[in-house]
C-alpha positions as CSV (number, residue, x, y, z in Angstrom):
1,M,-162.8,-54.4,44.3
2,N,-165.2,-53.8,47.0
3,P,-163.8,-54.7,50.3
4,I,-165.6,-56.9,52.6
5,K,-167.0,-54.7,55.7
6,T,-169.9,-56.6,57.2
7,I,-170.0,-60.4,58.1
8,A,-172.7,-62.4,59.5
9,V,-171.7,-65.6,61.3
10,F,-174.5,-68.4,61.3
11,G,-173.5,-70.7,64.4
12,A,-172.2,-69.4,67.6
13,G,-170.8,-72.6,68.8
14,A,-166.9,-73.3,69.4
15,M,-165.8,-72.1,65.7
16,G,-168.2,-69.4,65.1
17,A,-167.3,-67.7,68.6
18,A,-163.8,-68.1,67.9
19,Y,-164.0,-66.6,64.4
20,A,-166.2,-63.7,65.8
21,G,-164.1,-63.0,68.7
22,L,-160.8,-62.8,66.3
23,F,-162.7,-60.3,63.6
24,T,-163.6,-58.3,66.7
25,D,-160.2,-58.2,68.2
26,N,-158.3,-57.6,65.0
27,S,-160.3,-55.7,62.6
28,D,-162.9,-52.8,62.0
29,I,-165.2,-55.5,60.1
30,R,-168.7,-55.4,61.6
31,V,-169.4,-58.9,62.6
32,C,-172.6,-60.3,63.7
33,F,-174.4,-63.7,64.7
34,A,-177.6,-64.3,62.8
35,A,-180.1,-66.3,64.6
36,R,-184.0,-66.5,65.2
37,G,-186.3,-67.7,68.1
38,D,-184.6,-69.1,71.3
39,R,-181.1,-68.6,69.7
40,F,-181.8,-65.1,68.9
41,A,-183.1,-64.4,72.4
42,R,-180.1,-66.0,74.2
43,L,-177.5,-64.2,72.1
44,D,-179.2,-60.6,71.8
45,G,-177.4,-58.5,74.4
46,G,-175.6,-61.4,75.9
47,T,-172.0,-62.2,76.3
48,I,-169.8,-64.9,75.3
49,K,-166.5,-65.8,76.8
50,V,-163.6,-66.7,74.4
51,N,-160.1,-67.7,75.8
52,G,-161.2,-65.9,78.9
53,K,-162.4,-62.6,77.4
54,D,-165.9,-61.6,77.4
55,Y,-167.3,-60.4,73.9
56,T,-170.9,-58.9,73.2
57,I,-171.4,-59.9,69.5
58,P,-174.5,-58.2,68.0
59,V,-177.0,-60.6,66.7
60,V,-179.3,-60.1,63.6
61,H,-182.6,-61.4,63.2
62,P,-183.2,-62.5,59.2
63,D,-186.4,-61.1,59.1
64,R,-185.2,-57.6,60.0
65,I,-182.3,-57.0,57.6
66,E,-181.9,-53.5,56.2
67,C,-179.1,-54.4,53.8
68,P,-177.5,-57.5,52.4
69,F,-174.1,-58.7,54.2
70,D,-170.9,-58.5,52.3
71,F,-169.8,-62.1,53.6
72,V,-171.7,-64.8,55.3
73,L,-169.7,-67.4,57.4
74,V,-171.5,-70.4,58.0
75,A,-170.5,-72.7,61.0
76,L,-173.5,-74.8,61.8
77,K,-173.8,-78.6,62.6
78,H,-174.9,-80.4,59.4
79,H,-178.3,-81.4,60.8
80,H,-178.9,-77.9,61.6
81,L,-178.9,-76.7,57.9
82,I,-182.4,-77.4,57.3
83,E,-184.8,-75.7,54.9
84,A,-185.8,-72.7,57.1
85,V,-182.0,-72.1,58.0
86,L,-181.3,-72.2,54.4
87,K,-184.1,-69.5,53.6
88,D,-182.5,-67.3,56.8
89,I,-179.0,-67.4,55.1
90,E,-180.4,-66.6,51.9
91,A,-182.4,-63.8,53.5
92,L,-179.0,-62.0,54.4
93,T,-177.4,-62.4,51.0
94,G,-177.5,-60.0,47.9
95,P,-176.1,-60.2,44.4
96,D,-172.3,-59.3,45.8
97,T,-172.4,-61.5,49.0
98,L,-169.8,-64.4,49.4
99,V,-170.9,-67.3,51.1
100,L,-168.4,-69.6,53.0
101,S,-169.2,-72.6,55.0
102,V,-166.7,-74.0,57.3
103,M,-169.3,-77.1,58.3
104,N,-167.9,-80.8,58.0
105,G,-168.8,-83.1,55.3
106,L,-169.1,-82.7,51.5
107,E,-172.7,-81.6,51.0
108,S,-173.0,-78.0,52.6
109,E,-171.8,-76.2,49.7
110,K,-174.4,-77.8,47.3
111,L,-177.2,-77.0,49.8
112,L,-176.2,-73.5,50.2
113,G,-175.8,-73.0,46.5
114,R,-179.4,-74.4,46.0
115,A,-180.5,-71.7,48.3
116,C,-178.4,-68.7,47.5
117,G,-176.9,-69.1,44.1
118,H,-173.9,-71.5,43.5
119,E,-172.2,-68.3,42.0
120,K,-172.0,-67.1,45.7
121,I,-170.7,-70.1,47.2
122,V,-166.8,-70.2,48.0
123,P,-165.8,-73.8,49.0
124,A,-163.9,-74.1,51.9
125,I,-162.7,-76.1,55.0
126,A,-161.4,-75.1,58.4
127,V,-158.4,-77.2,59.6
128,G,-156.4,-77.5,62.8
129,I,-158.6,-75.1,65.3
130,D,-158.8,-76.8,68.5
131,A,-161.6,-74.9,69.8
132,V,-163.8,-76.2,72.8
133,H,-167.2,-75.3,74.1
134,E,-167.8,-75.9,77.6
135,N,-170.4,-74.3,80.0
136,N,-170.9,-71.5,77.6
137,C,-167.1,-70.8,77.5
138,F,-165.1,-71.3,74.5
139,T,-161.3,-71.9,74.3
140,Y,-158.8,-72.8,71.8
141,A,-155.0,-72.8,71.6
142,N,-154.8,-73.0,67.9
143,P,-157.0,-71.0,65.3
144,G,-156.0,-73.6,62.7
145,K,-156.6,-72.5,59.1
146,I,-159.2,-71.6,56.7
147,I,-158.4,-73.0,53.2
148,F,-160.6,-72.1,50.4
149,G,-160.7,-72.0,46.7
150,N,-162.6,-71.9,43.4
151,D,-165.5,-74.3,42.2
152,P,-163.8,-75.4,39.1
153,A,-167.4,-74.7,37.7
154,H,-167.2,-71.0,38.6
155,A,-163.8,-70.3,37.8
156,G,-162.2,-67.3,36.1
157,A,-161.2,-63.5,37.0
158,V,-164.3,-62.7,38.7
159,A,-163.8,-65.9,41.0
160,D,-160.2,-64.9,41.6
161,E,-161.4,-61.5,42.6
162,R,-163.7,-63.0,45.2
163,L,-161.1,-65.1,46.7
164,E,-158.9,-62.1,47.1
165,R,-161.6,-60.3,48.9
166,I,-162.0,-63.1,51.2
167,K,-158.2,-63.4,51.8
168,I,-158.2,-59.7,52.6
169,A,-160.9,-60.0,55.2
170,L,-159.5,-63.2,56.8
171,D,-156.0,-61.5,57.0
172,M,-157.7,-58.4,58.7
173,G,-159.4,-60.8,61.3
174,G,-155.9,-62.3,62.1
175,I,-157.3,-65.7,60.7
176,P,-154.7,-68.0,59.1
177,N,-155.7,-68.8,55.6
178,E,-154.7,-70.2,52.2
179,I,-156.1,-70.4,48.7
180,S,-156.0,-74.1,47.4
181,P,-155.4,-74.6,43.8
182,D,-157.5,-77.9,44.1
183,I,-160.4,-77.1,46.7
184,L,-162.1,-80.4,45.8
185,R,-159.2,-82.2,46.7
186,T,-158.6,-80.3,49.9
187,M,-162.2,-80.7,51.0
188,W,-161.9,-84.5,50.6
189,W,-158.7,-84.2,52.6
190,K,-160.7,-82.8,55.5
191,F,-163.3,-85.2,55.1
192,M,-160.8,-88.1,55.5
193,V,-159.6,-86.2,58.8
194,N,-163.1,-86.1,60.2
195,V,-164.0,-89.2,59.4
196,G,-160.8,-90.6,61.2
197,V,-160.3,-88.5,64.2
198,N,-163.7,-87.2,64.9
199,Q,-165.0,-90.8,65.1
200,A,-162.3,-92.5,66.7
201,S,-162.3,-89.8,69.4
202,A,-165.9,-90.3,70.0
203,V,-165.8,-93.8,70.5
204,L,-162.8,-93.8,72.6
205,G,-163.7,-90.7,74.4
206,A,-160.1,-89.4,73.7
207,P,-158.6,-85.9,73.4
208,Y,-156.1,-85.4,71.0
209,R,-153.2,-86.4,73.5
210,V,-154.5,-90.0,73.3
211,F,-153.8,-90.1,69.5
212,Q,-150.5,-88.1,69.7
213,N,-149.2,-90.6,72.1
214,L,-150.8,-94.1,71.5
215,P,-149.9,-96.0,68.4
216,E,-153.0,-97.9,68.9
217,A,-155.6,-95.1,68.8
218,R,-153.8,-93.8,65.7
219,A,-154.1,-97.1,64.2
220,L,-157.8,-97.0,64.5
221,M,-158.0,-93.6,63.1
222,V,-155.9,-94.3,60.2
223,S,-158.0,-97.7,59.3
224,L,-161.2,-95.2,59.0
225,M,-159.2,-92.7,56.9
226,Q,-157.9,-95.4,54.3
227,E,-161.5,-96.1,53.3
228,V,-162.0,-92.4,52.4
229,V,-158.5,-92.6,50.4
230,A,-159.8,-95.6,48.6
231,L,-163.3,-93.9,47.6
232,A,-161.7,-90.7,46.8
233,R,-159.3,-92.0,44.4
234,H,-162.2,-94.3,42.7
235,R,-163.9,-90.9,42.3
236,G,-161.2,-89.2,40.6
237,I,-160.0,-87.2,43.5
238,N,-156.0,-87.3,44.1
239,L,-155.6,-88.4,47.7
240,E,-152.7,-90.4,48.7
241,P,-151.6,-92.6,51.6
242,C,-149.2,-89.9,52.5
243,D,-152.0,-87.5,53.0
244,I,-152.7,-89.3,56.1
245,D,-149.3,-88.6,57.4
246,Q,-149.8,-84.9,56.5
247,W,-152.8,-84.9,58.6
248,V,-150.8,-86.7,61.7
249,A,-148.4,-84.0,61.4
250,V,-151.2,-81.3,61.9
251,L,-152.6,-83.5,64.9
252,N,-149.1,-83.2,66.4
253,T,-149.6,-79.4,66.8
254,L,-152.9,-79.3,68.6
255,S,-153.6,-78.6,72.1
256,P,-153.3,-82.3,74.0
257,D,-156.2,-81.4,76.0
258,G,-158.3,-80.4,72.9
259,K,-161.5,-82.7,71.9
260,T,-162.9,-83.1,68.5
261,S,-166.5,-81.7,67.9
262,M,-168.0,-85.0,67.7
263,L,-166.4,-86.1,71.1
264,Q,-167.8,-82.6,72.5
265,D,-171.1,-83.7,71.1
266,M,-170.9,-87.1,72.5
267,E,-170.0,-85.8,76.1
268,A,-173.1,-83.2,76.0
269,N,-175.4,-85.9,74.9
270,R,-176.0,-83.9,71.6
271,K,-176.8,-85.5,67.9
272,T,-173.3,-86.1,66.4
273,E,-172.6,-85.9,62.6
274,V,-172.0,-89.6,62.4
275,E,-174.4,-89.7,59.3
276,I,-172.2,-87.2,57.0
277,F,-169.1,-89.2,58.2
278,A,-169.5,-93.1,58.5
279,G,-173.0,-93.0,57.0
280,A,-171.7,-91.1,53.8
281,V,-168.7,-93.6,53.5
282,E,-171.1,-96.7,53.9
283,N,-173.3,-95.2,51.2
284,M,-170.5,-94.5,48.8
285,G,-169.0,-97.6,49.4
286,K,-172.1,-99.4,48.5
287,S,-172.7,-97.3,45.3
288,D,-169.0,-97.7,44.2
289,A,-168.7,-101.6,45.3
290,I,-165.7,-100.6,47.7
291,P,-165.8,-102.5,50.9
292,T,-165.9,-99.8,54.0
293,P,-166.0,-102.2,56.9
294,V,-164.2,-100.0,59.5
295,N,-166.6,-97.3,58.9
296,S,-169.6,-99.3,59.1
297,I,-168.3,-100.8,62.4
298,F,-168.1,-97.2,63.9
299,L,-171.5,-96.1,62.3
300,N,-173.3,-98.6,64.4
301,L,-171.1,-98.1,67.5
302,I,-171.9,-94.4,67.4
303,R,-175.7,-94.9,66.7
304,V,-175.6,-97.3,69.7
305,K,-173.6,-94.9,71.9
306,E,-176.2,-91.8,71.0
307,K,-179.3,-94.1,71.5
308,T,-178.1,-95.3,75.1
309,T,-177.2,-91.8,76.2
310,A,-180.5,-90.4,75.1
311,G,-182.3,-93.1,76.8
312,E,-183.6,-94.9,73.7
313,T,-182.9,-98.6,75.0
314,G,-186.8,-99.2,75.9
């Protein structure tokens, strides 16, 4: 089994910066950001500050790759995973490269598989990391956990060996991790979490402490998540109401001042991922004839907030 010696990270935001810093501090694995254009110029030779420490992480240009990377970690916003970026990710891969996405939603693995080959994709989620990005400084109190597993369509001894390669690398980087025996259920659980806390936090303008302390805020979050549970069960995914309680237990471990990625996007007047959260729930609800009124309301609320902050009111 060949060990992972090189890692390329797509996405130098809160999660990408946190993971790059952890690999740099705790292992001898060569870790780089990958970018082109303005992002390459900004990152090349520059420093990022993570938890008060300065890091100079090398950056590679997809057109100037001498050899494939062993591992590609994709930590982008969903709307950044456009065709040109997919081609850049594919350019960094070779026959033995493993590609793992910690992106939100349920679609990134499919898109990456079409670009790089489904056999290279290791489905995964990141949960519990409370990284915040403000003024080019990144902070986190809890590194959370990366949970990953085999796509049922690509299981077997070779796939199990790939999971072990990733686990060894994450352990070396000091990144908490777990291999899931049912990664599809795990991904739906994370989707449920994002639909709930990300969207409720964006509308309420609330850090984690509001959901930790106020029953009314938790009730809003839970009402969004219950609609995902109904959809999942209709589609053969074994989510239960008790899975919402599991998330609340995780929520109570997060930094009270931590903010969801959607709240951070809202505060910075950036495009949110509402289309892959409430938008996806609404679309699936229509397809499955399952009502999703709470997510439909939040979809409109967040779309209005996006347009008013962007000055699109005419």
